C-alpha positions as CSV (number, residue, x, y, z in Angstrom):
1,M,-1.6,-24.1,-45.4
2,S,-2.6,-25.1,-49.2
3,S,-3.2,-28.6,-49.9
4,P,-0.8,-30.3,-52.2
5,V,-1.8,-32.1,-55.5
6,I,1.0,-34.3,-56.8
7,V,1.4,-33.9,-60.8
8,V,3.4,-37.1,-61.7
9,G,4.3,-39.3,-64.8
10,H,5.0,-42.9,-65.2
11,R,7.6,-44.9,-64.1
12,N,10.8,-45.0,-66.0
13,P,10.1,-41.4,-66.6
14,D,10.9,-40.2,-70.3
15,N,11.3,-36.6,-71.2
16,D,7.6,-36.2,-71.8
17,S,6.6,-37.6,-68.5
18,I,8.7,-35.4,-66.7
19,C,8.1,-32.2,-68.7
20,A,4.4,-32.7,-69.0
21,A,4.3,-32.8,-65.2
22,V,6.5,-29.6,-64.8
23,G,4.4,-27.7,-67.3
24,Y,0.9,-28.8,-66.3
25,A,1.7,-28.2,-62.5
26,Y,2.9,-24.6,-63.7
27,L,-0.4,-24.0,-65.3
28,K,-2.7,-25.5,-62.6
29,N,-0.8,-23.1,-60.2
30,E,-1.6,-20.3,-62.5
31,L,-5.2,-21.1,-62.8
32,A,-5.5,-21.5,-58.9
33,R,-3.8,-17.8,-58.5
34,R,-6.5,-16.5,-61.1
35,E,-9.3,-17.9,-59.4
36,G,-8.1,-16.7,-55.8
37,R,-7.5,-20.4,-54.8
38,A,-3.8,-20.1,-54.3
39,D,-3.8,-20.3,-50.7
40,E,-6.0,-23.5,-50.8
41,V,-4.2,-25.7,-53.4
42,T,-0.7,-26.2,-54.5
43,Y,0.4,-28.3,-57.5
44,L,3.7,-30.0,-57.2
45,P,5.5,-31.7,-60.1
46,A,7.0,-34.9,-59.3
47,R,8.7,-38.2,-61.0
48,L,9.0,-41.8,-60.0
49,G,12.7,-42.1,-61.3
50,P,15.8,-40.6,-62.3
51,L,15.8,-38.0,-64.9
52,P,16.6,-38.8,-68.4
53,P,19.7,-36.7,-69.7
54,E,17.8,-34.5,-71.9
55,S,15.4,-33.6,-69.0
56,E,18.2,-32.8,-66.8
57,W,19.8,-30.6,-69.4
58,V,16.6,-28.6,-70.7
59,L,15.4,-28.2,-66.8
60,E,18.9,-26.9,-65.8
61,A,19.3,-24.7,-69.0
62,N,16.1,-23.0,-68.2
63,G,16.6,-22.7,-64.4
64,I,13.8,-24.9,-63.5
65,P,14.3,-27.2,-60.3
66,A,13.8,-31.0,-61.2
67,P,10.5,-32.6,-60.1
68,R,10.8,-34.0,-56.8
69,I,11.5,-37.9,-56.8
70,I,8.7,-39.8,-54.8
71,P,8.6,-43.6,-54.2
72,H,5.1,-43.9,-53.9
73,V,1.8,-42.2,-53.3
74,H,0.5,-44.1,-50.0
75,A,-0.7,-41.7,-47.3
76,R,2.2,-40.6,-45.2
77,I,2.4,-39.2,-41.8
78,A,3.1,-35.7,-43.3
79,D,-0.2,-35.8,-44.8
80,V,-2.0,-35.9,-41.6
81,M,0.1,-34.3,-39.1
82,T,-0.8,-31.2,-37.6
83,T,2.0,-28.5,-38.3
84,D,0.4,-25.5,-36.5
85,L,1.9,-26.5,-33.2
86,V,1.0,-25.0,-30.0
87,T,4.1,-25.0,-27.8
88,I,5.3,-24.1,-24.5
89,N,8.5,-23.5,-22.7
90,H,9.6,-26.1,-20.1
91,D,10.0,-23.3,-17.3
92,A,6.4,-22.0,-17.7
93,T,3.7,-22.9,-15.1
94,V,0.9,-25.4,-15.0
95,L,-1.6,-22.7,-15.1
96,E,-0.3,-21.2,-18.4
97,A,-0.2,-24.6,-19.8
98,G,-3.9,-25.0,-18.8
99,R,-5.0,-21.8,-20.4
100,L,-3.2,-22.5,-23.7
101,L,-4.9,-25.9,-23.7
102,R,-8.5,-24.6,-23.1
103,Q,-7.9,-21.5,-25.6
104,N,-7.0,-24.1,-28.3
105,N,-9.3,-26.6,-27.5
106,I,-6.4,-29.5,-27.5
107,R,-5.2,-32.3,-25.6
108,S,-1.7,-31.7,-25.3
109,L,1.1,-29.0,-25.9
110,V,4.7,-29.5,-27.1
111,V,7.1,-28.7,-24.5
112,T,10.3,-27.0,-25.6
113,N,13.8,-26.4,-24.4
114,D,15.2,-23.0,-24.2
115,D,16.9,-23.3,-27.6
116,G,13.2,-24.3,-29.0
117,T,14.0,-27.9,-29.5
118,F,11.6,-30.7,-28.5
119,R,11.6,-31.8,-24.8
120,G,8.2,-33.5,-24.6
121,L,4.6,-33.2,-24.3
122,I,2.3,-32.0,-21.5
123,A,-1.2,-33.5,-21.8
124,T,-4.6,-32.3,-20.3
125,R,-4.5,-35.7,-18.5
126,A,-1.4,-35.0,-16.7
127,I,-2.6,-31.9,-15.4
128,A,-5.9,-33.3,-14.3
129,N,-3.9,-36.0,-12.5
130,R,-1.9,-33.4,-10.8
131,Y,-5.2,-31.5,-9.5
132,I,-6.8,-35.0,-8.4
133,S,-3.8,-35.9,-6.6
134,A,-4.6,-33.1,-4.1
135,T,-7.7,-35.0,-2.8
136,D,-5.1,-37.8,-1.7
137,L,-4.8,-35.4,1.4
138,L,-8.0,-36.7,2.6
139,D,-7.4,-40.2,2.0
140,E,-4.2,-39.7,4.4
141,G,-6.6,-38.3,7.1
142,E,-6.3,-34.5,6.5
143,T,-9.6,-33.1,7.1
144,N,-8.7,-29.5,6.7
145,S,-10.0,-28.3,3.2
146,M,-7.5,-25.5,3.3
147,A,-4.6,-28.0,3.0
148,V,-6.4,-29.3,-0.2
149,A,-6.7,-25.9,-1.3
150,A,-3.1,-25.1,-0.7
151,S,-2.2,-28.1,-2.8
152,L,-4.1,-27.1,-5.8
153,I,-2.8,-23.7,-5.8
154,E,0.8,-25.3,-5.4
155,S,0.0,-27.5,-8.6
156,L,-0.7,-24.3,-10.6
157,G,2.7,-22.7,-10.1
158,Q,4.5,-25.9,-10.8
159,R,6.8,-26.0,-13.7
160,V,5.7,-27.5,-17.1
161,R,8.7,-29.7,-16.9
162,E,7.8,-31.5,-13.7
163,L,4.7,-32.9,-15.7
164,T,6.3,-33.0,-18.8
165,E,6.1,-36.6,-20.7
166,E,9.5,-37.2,-22.4
167,N,8.7,-40.8,-23.7
168,V,6.8,-40.0,-26.5
169,L,6.4,-41.9,-29.7
170,V,8.6,-40.3,-32.5
171,L,7.4,-40.8,-36.3
172,D,8.9,-40.2,-39.5
173,A,7.2,-37.6,-41.7
174,E,7.9,-39.5,-44.9
175,G,6.7,-42.9,-43.1
176,L,3.6,-44.7,-44.2
177,L,0.4,-43.8,-42.1
178,K,-0.7,-47.5,-42.2
179,D,2.6,-48.4,-40.5
180,A,2.2,-46.2,-37.7
181,V,-1.4,-47.1,-36.9
182,E,-0.8,-49.8,-34.3
183,D,1.7,-47.6,-32.5
184,L,-0.6,-44.7,-32.3
185,I,-3.2,-47.0,-30.9
186,S,-1.0,-48.7,-28.3
187,S,0.7,-45.3,-27.4
188,E,-0.3,-44.3,-23.8
189,L,-0.4,-40.4,-24.8
190,R,-2.6,-41.4,-27.9
191,E,-0.3,-39.0,-29.7
192,G,3.1,-39.3,-31.9
193,V,5.3,-36.4,-32.8
194,V,7.6,-35.7,-35.8
195,I,11.3,-34.3,-35.0
196,D,13.4,-32.9,-37.7
197,D,17.0,-33.4,-38.1
198,D,17.9,-30.5,-35.6
199,G,15.7,-31.8,-32.8
200,F,12.7,-29.4,-33.5
201,C,9.1,-30.6,-33.4
202,I,7.4,-30.1,-36.9
203,G,4.5,-32.0,-36.4
204,I,2.0,-34.0,-34.3
205,V,-0.3,-36.9,-34.8
206,T,-3.2,-38.1,-33.1
207,R,-5.5,-41.1,-33.2
208,S,-8.2,-39.0,-34.5
209,D,-6.0,-38.0,-37.4
210,I,-5.6,-41.7,-38.6
211,A,-9.3,-42.4,-38.6
212,T,-10.2,-39.7,-41.4
213,G,-8.6,-42.1,-44.1
214,P,-6.4,-39.6,-45.9
215,R,-5.8,-40.0,-49.8
216,R,-3.3,-38.1,-51.5
217,K,-4.6,-36.1,-54.3
218,V,-2.9,-37.1,-57.7
219,V,-3.0,-35.7,-61.2
220,L,-1.5,-38.4,-63.7
221,V,0.2,-37.2,-66.8
222,D,1.5,-39.3,-69.9
223,H,-0.2,-42.5,-68.6
224,N,-3.5,-44.0,-67.2
225,E,-2.4,-47.4,-66.3
226,T,-1.9,-49.1,-62.9
227,R,1.1,-51.0,-63.7
228,Q,3.0,-47.7,-64.8
229,A,1.6,-45.7,-62.1
230,A,3.1,-44.8,-58.7
231,P,3.0,-47.6,-56.1
232,G,-0.2,-46.9,-53.7
233,I,-1.9,-45.2,-56.8
234,E,-5.2,-47.5,-55.6
235,E,-5.1,-45.5,-52.3
236,A,-4.7,-42.3,-53.8
237,D,-7.4,-39.7,-55.1
238,V,-6.7,-39.4,-58.8
239,V,-8.4,-36.0,-59.4
240,E,-7.2,-35.4,-63.3
241,I,-5.5,-37.5,-66.0
242,I,-3.8,-36.0,-69.2
243,D,-2.6,-38.6,-71.6
244,H,-2.2,-39.6,-75.2
245,H,-1.8,-43.2,-74.5
246,R,-4.6,-46.1,-74.9
247,I,-7.2,-46.1,-72.0
248,A,-6.2,-48.7,-69.6
249,D,-7.3,-49.3,-65.9
250,V,-6.8,-46.6,-63.6
251,M,-10.0,-46.2,-61.5
252,T,-11.4,-42.9,-59.7
253,S,-13.9,-42.7,-57.0
254,N,-15.5,-39.6,-58.5
255,P,-15.9,-38.0,-62.2
256,I,-12.7,-36.2,-63.1
257,Q,-11.1,-34.2,-66.0
258,F,-9.9,-37.1,-68.2
259,L,-8.0,-35.5,-71.3
260,N,-7.0,-38.3,-73.7
261,L,-6.0,-37.1,-77.2
262,P,-4.5,-39.1,-80.2
263,V,-1.5,-36.8,-80.3
264,G,2.2,-37.4,-80.4
265,S,3.0,-36.2,-76.9
266,T,1.4,-35.3,-73.6
267,A,3.1,-32.0,-73.8
268,T,1.1,-31.2,-76.7
269,I,-2.1,-31.4,-74.6
270,V,-0.5,-29.3,-72.0
271,T,0.5,-26.5,-74.4
272,M,-2.9,-26.6,-75.8
273,E,-4.4,-26.2,-72.0
274,F,-2.3,-23.2,-71.7
275,R,-3.6,-21.6,-74.9
276,K,-7.5,-22.7,-74.1
277,H,-7.4,-21.1,-70.7
278,G,-5.3,-17.9,-71.9
279,V,-2.4,-18.4,-69.9
280,E,0.8,-16.9,-71.1
281,I,3.7,-19.6,-71.2
282,P,7.0,-18.3,-70.1
283,R,10.0,-19.0,-72.3
284,N,11.6,-21.5,-69.9
285,I,8.4,-23.6,-69.7
286,A,7.9,-23.2,-73.5
287,A,11.6,-24.5,-73.9
288,V,10.5,-27.6,-71.6
289,L,7.4,-28.4,-73.3
290,L,8.9,-28.1,-76.8
291,S,11.9,-30.4,-75.9
292,A,9.2,-33.1,-74.9
293,I,7.2,-32.7,-78.0
294,M,10.5,-33.1,-80.0
295,T,11.6,-36.1,-78.3
296,D,8.1,-38.0,-78.1
297,T,7.5,-37.3,-81.7
298,V,10.9,-38.0,-82.9
299,I,11.2,-34.4,-84.3
300,L,7.8,-34.8,-85.8
301,K,8.8,-37.6,-87.8
302,S,7.0,-40.3,-85.8
303,P,3.8,-41.7,-87.1
304,T,2.3,-40.6,-83.9
305,A,3.1,-37.0,-84.9
306,T,0.0,-35.1,-85.9
307,Q,-1.0,-31.7,-87.2
308,V,-1.6,-30.8,-83.9
309,D,1.6,-31.6,-82.6
310,S,3.1,-29.5,-85.6
311,D,1.0,-26.3,-84.5
312,Q,2.0,-26.4,-81.0
313,V,5.7,-27.0,-82.0
314,A,5.6,-23.9,-84.2
315,Y,3.7,-21.8,-81.3
316,L,6.4,-22.7,-78.8
317,A,9.2,-22.4,-81.0
318,E,8.2,-18.8,-81.7
319,I,8.0,-18.0,-78.0
320,I,11.6,-19.4,-77.6
321,G,12.9,-18.0,-80.9
322,T,14.5,-20.9,-82.2
323,D,14.2,-23.4,-85.1
324,P,12.3,-26.3,-83.9
325,T,14.3,-29.0,-85.8
326,E,17.7,-27.7,-84.6
327,F,16.3,-27.3,-81.2
328,G,15.1,-31.0,-81.3
329,L,18.6,-32.4,-82.6
330,Q,20.2,-30.4,-79.7
331,V,18.1,-32.0,-77.2
332,F,18.7,-35.5,-78.5
333,R,22.5,-34.7,-78.5
334,T,22.3,-34.1,-74.9
335,R,21.6,-37.8,-74.5
336,G,25.5,-38.5,-75.7
337,G,27.9,-40.8,-74.1
338,E,26.6,-43.9,-75.5
339,D,30.1,-45.5,-75.3
340,D,30.1,-45.4,-71.6
341,M,26.4,-45.0,-70.4
342,P,25.4,-47.5,-67.8
343,V,23.9,-50.6,-69.6
344,K,21.1,-50.5,-67.1
345,D,20.3,-46.8,-68.2
346,L,20.7,-47.7,-72.0
347,V,18.2,-50.5,-71.7
348,E,15.7,-49.6,-68.9
349,A,15.7,-45.8,-69.1
350,D,12.7,-45.6,-71.4
351,S,11.1,-49.1,-70.9
352,K,7.4,-50.2,-70.2
353,E,5.9,-53.3,-69.0
354,F,2.9,-54.6,-71.0
355,L,0.3,-57.5,-70.2
356,L,0.1,-60.0,-73.3
357,G,-2.7,-62.3,-72.1
358,D,-1.4,-63.7,-68.9
359,K,2.0,-62.9,-69.5
360,T,4.2,-59.6,-69.3
361,V,6.4,-58.4,-71.6
362,L,8.9,-55.4,-71.5
363,I,9.2,-53.2,-74.5
364,A,12.2,-50.7,-74.3
365,Q,13.3,-47.9,-76.4
366,H,16.7,-46.0,-76.8
367,E,16.6,-43.0,-79.6
368,T,20.1,-42.1,-80.9
369,V,21.9,-40.1,-83.4
370,D,24.7,-42.9,-83.4
371,L,23.4,-46.2,-84.1
372,A,26.8,-47.8,-84.6
373,A,28.0,-46.9,-81.1
374,V,24.9,-48.5,-79.3
375,M,25.2,-51.7,-81.4
376,S,29.0,-51.9,-80.6
377,R,27.7,-52.8,-77.2
378,E,25.3,-55.5,-78.5
379,Q,26.6,-58.3,-76.2
380,E,26.6,-56.4,-73.0
381,I,23.1,-55.1,-74.0
382,R,21.8,-58.6,-74.5
383,E,23.3,-59.9,-71.3
384,H,21.6,-57.2,-69.3
385,M,18.4,-58.0,-71.3
386,R,18.5,-61.7,-70.2
387,S,19.0,-60.6,-66.5
388,L,15.8,-58.6,-66.8
389,L,14.0,-61.6,-68.3
390,E,15.1,-64.0,-65.7
391,A,14.4,-61.4,-62.7
392,N,11.0,-60.7,-63.8
393,G,9.6,-63.7,-65.5
394,Y,9.0,-61.6,-68.7
395,E,7.8,-63.6,-71.9
396,F,10.3,-61.5,-73.7
397,V,12.2,-58.2,-73.6
398,L,12.2,-56.1,-76.8
399,L,14.8,-53.0,-77.3
400,M,14.1,-50.9,-80.0
401,V,17.2,-48.8,-80.9
402,T,15.7,-46.0,-82.9
403,D,18.1,-44.1,-85.3
404,I,16.6,-40.4,-85.6
405,V,18.7,-39.7,-88.6
406,A,18.0,-42.9,-90.8
407,E,14.3,-43.1,-89.4
408,G,14.0,-46.7,-88.3
409,S,14.8,-49.0,-85.3
410,Q,17.1,-52.0,-85.0
411,F,15.1,-54.7,-82.8
412,I,17.1,-56.5,-80.3
413,C,14.9,-59.2,-78.5
414,E,15.5,-61.7,-75.7
415,G,13.2,-64.4,-74.6
416,N,10.4,-65.6,-76.8
417,R,11.3,-64.1,-80.1
418,R,8.5,-66.3,-81.9
419,V,5.8,-63.6,-80.9
420,V,7.9,-60.7,-82.4
421,N,8.6,-62.6,-85.4
422,R,5.0,-63.5,-86.0
423,V,3.6,-60.1,-85.6
424,F,6.2,-58.3,-87.7
425,G,6.7,-61.1,-90.3
426,I,10.5,-61.3,-89.6
427,E,13.3,-63.6,-88.5
428,C,14.9,-62.0,-85.6
429,T,17.6,-64.4,-85.1
430,G,19.2,-62.6,-82.2
431,E,22.9,-61.5,-82.9
432,G,22.8,-58.5,-84.9
433,G,19.2,-57.8,-84.5
434,T,16.8,-56.8,-87.1
435,W,16.6,-53.5,-89.1
436,M,13.0,-52.1,-89.3
437,P,13.0,-49.1,-91.4
438,G,10.3,-46.4,-90.6
439,I,9.5,-47.9,-87.3
440,L,9.8,-45.2,-84.8
441,S,7.2,-45.4,-82.4
442,R,6.8,-47.8,-79.5
443,K,3.2,-47.0,-78.6
444,K,1.5,-47.0,-82.4
445,Q,3.8,-49.2,-84.5
446,V,5.2,-51.7,-81.9
447,A,3.1,-52.1,-78.6
448,A,-0.2,-51.7,-80.6
449,K,0.7,-54.5,-82.8
450,I,1.9,-56.8,-80.4
451,L,-0.9,-56.3,-77.8
452,G,-3.7,-56.2,-80.7
């Protein structure tokens, strides 16, 4: 069975975070196949939150399943359980059970009902105790060794169900391993089982399994900051980082490949990796990567966009056979529905926390082709921002409503506006916000200035 490596972007994933994970997982699996390691490792794209509308559209349009949503990267029961189970029917004999235990060098067998569902466990200890019980005949005054032998022979013909332990610790495959340690240690059988919804045993966990200290293997894309990473990242084994942001604080236990380039999109770096390794990009993967570059660089208008991004856009557009600007506009239009979009999604869908001294600030961005539609909901937006401010203790919450066509952003700020006003030399009085011409990039034009 191949070992899974999770490829995942940051919390509150944007299109680049989603699409970079999809594209890079595909590339790594292709490279593993080329190297003959496909049966050893599998790269799985994942996400830490809901899909942005444009990601949902481009994935569905190109027949690509959405990355699996994961709540954390803590070690789970599923990461240590044995799935190659040795089973025995409840009607088999103890002799058959003993042979299976010896042949497989294991302590217990999964006992099944006639329909294959889980019944219990039969352990080496239970069989040994049955053999030893034959000596009780001597304690009862029986001196005939033939009687003892007869009892032993009888035990070999007993049915497994008679020695099956049915009071077994049942664990959840997605449960945290650390939460199961105490139960496993106190379990009389020293083992636990994982049962699926249909009653079949799909895994078994022993005390020795929890002693190895497993760590889930993770590739980070589009971030390298602990605050933006999956919960449990400190316990995981980060094996690669692919990013285009500032270098932050994710720690690794070993040297790794860390690709961090000053370009406009992580998908740009992923595309470059395809080309470097000579791996053909399928049309559907090309569409996904192109959508990410176009959204993250605001159709190459953002100051974060570089010639490198433009080169990769031209390369991907040729694969798809489309005009990149028209494709980019089409991607942005899929966001739509700003009149009735839940205010939580409008404000929080693309938001990131940053440390400013000993304070935390939230900087959010919503890109649109209809600024008026968004600003018509200003009061509702501000109320939601104030609730975030109070609930999380932020120094301030800043929302950039970025007009792709007009090439600028309307600043809406709640909390300590003095910081934003001082940094940008403006008077952001609140109601109506402040129009910031040419401001398109949260990373380069806003966060960098505020944090600097």
